C-alpha positions as CSV (number, residue, x, y, z in Angstrom):
1,M,-0.8,10.6,-34.5
2,T,-1.5,11.8,-30.9
3,D,-3.0,9.4,-28.4
4,P,-6.3,11.0,-27.1
5,V,-6.1,8.9,-23.9
6,Q,-2.5,10.1,-23.2
7,L,-3.7,13.7,-23.8
8,L,-6.3,13.2,-21.1
9,I,-3.8,11.7,-18.7
10,D,-1.4,14.6,-19.4
11,A,-4.2,17.1,-18.8
12,G,-5.1,15.5,-15.4
13,A,-8.5,14.4,-16.5
14,I,-7.6,10.7,-16.1
15,P,-5.4,9.6,-13.2
16,S,-1.9,8.5,-14.3
17,T,-2.1,5.7,-11.7
18,P,-4.9,3.3,-11.0
19,F,-4.1,3.5,-7.2
20,G,-5.5,6.0,-4.8
21,P,-3.3,8.0,-2.4
22,A,-3.8,5.6,0.5
23,S,-2.8,2.5,-1.6
24,R,0.4,0.7,-0.8
25,Y,1.0,0.7,-4.6
26,N,0.6,4.4,-5.1
27,G,3.9,5.6,-6.6
28,V,5.0,2.2,-7.7
29,P,5.8,2.3,-11.4
30,L,3.8,0.4,-14.0
31,A,5.5,-1.5,-16.8
32,L,4.4,-3.1,-20.1
33,L,5.0,-6.7,-20.9
34,Q,5.2,-7.1,-24.6
35,R,5.5,-10.8,-25.5
36,R,5.0,-10.4,-29.3
37,P,5.1,-7.2,-31.4
38,D,1.8,-8.1,-33.2
39,Q,-0.2,-8.4,-29.9
40,P,-1.1,-5.7,-27.4
41,G,1.1,-5.6,-24.3
42,Q,0.0,-6.3,-20.7
43,V,0.4,-3.6,-18.1
44,Y,1.6,-4.8,-14.7
45,V,2.8,-3.2,-11.4
46,K,6.5,-3.4,-10.8
47,R,7.7,-5.0,-7.5
48,R,7.2,-3.0,-4.3
49,F,9.9,-3.5,-1.7
50,I,8.8,-3.4,1.9
51,P,11.0,-1.0,3.8
52,A,13.1,-2.4,6.7
53,P,11.2,-2.0,10.0
54,S,14.2,-0.3,11.5
55,R,13.6,2.6,9.0
56,I,10.0,3.1,10.1
57,A,9.4,5.4,13.0
58,V,7.2,3.7,15.6
59,A,4.6,5.9,17.4
60,A,3.2,3.2,19.7
61,R,2.8,-0.5,20.5
62,H,-0.6,-2.1,20.5
63,A,-1.5,-5.4,22.3
64,V,-4.0,-7.3,20.1
65,T,-7.3,-8.2,21.7
66,A,-10.2,-10.3,20.5
67,Q,-12.2,-9.2,17.4
68,E,-9.4,-6.9,16.0
69,R,-8.5,-6.7,12.4
70,P,-5.8,-4.9,10.5
71,D,-8.2,-2.4,9.0
72,L,-9.6,-1.5,12.4
73,L,-6.0,-0.8,13.6
74,G,-5.5,1.4,10.6
75,A,-8.7,3.3,11.3
76,K,-7.9,3.7,15.0
77,Y,-4.2,4.7,14.8
78,L,-3.8,6.2,11.3
79,G,-7.3,7.6,10.7
80,D,-8.0,5.4,7.6
81,P,-8.7,1.7,7.5
82,L,-7.0,1.5,4.1
83,L,-3.7,2.4,5.7
84,Y,-3.5,-1.0,7.5
85,W,-0.6,-1.8,5.2
86,R,1.6,0.8,6.9
87,I,1.2,-1.2,10.1
88,A,2.0,-4.4,8.2
89,D,5.2,-2.8,6.8
90,A,6.2,-1.6,10.3
91,N,5.9,-5.2,11.5
92,A,7.6,-6.8,8.5
93,V,4.6,-9.0,7.7
94,V,3.4,-9.8,4.1
95,D,0.0,-11.0,5.1
96,P,-1.7,-8.3,7.2
97,N,-3.9,-10.8,8.9
98,E,-0.8,-12.0,10.8
99,L,-0.9,-8.8,12.8
100,T,-4.1,-9.8,14.6
101,D,-4.0,-13.6,14.5
102,T,-2.4,-13.9,17.9
103,L,-4.1,-12.4,21.0
104,G,-1.7,-10.4,23.0
105,R,0.8,-9.9,20.2
106,R,2.5,-6.5,20.5
107,V,2.1,-4.7,17.1
108,A,4.3,-1.7,16.2
109,I,2.2,1.2,15.1
110,P,4.0,3.6,12.8
111,L,3.7,7.4,12.8
112,P,0.8,8.6,10.7
113,P,1.6,9.7,7.1
114,G,3.2,13.1,6.8
115,M,4.6,13.1,10.3
């Protein structure tokens, strides 16, 4: 029997990933956790490894001022507020709020995607 949902995915009518192109999880594989054969499995996102900051090209450094947030830095420097995670990766922080918690902190800004 052919799975109609899989046919739609294969035809491009349904995205094969639940994450948009700007998501930090775009391209990270999904897996299925099957605890018991008589129960449906649970889909999960496999682990995403943060690249070493030394492997990320830095375009600029930004000194944090009052009222700044990671999404505002993403919009200002990368053209999309959802790309704040690229700045977090370039600074090796897991919690993006660490980027703007300290006034005067020098934040590495990576090159925009595709450059």
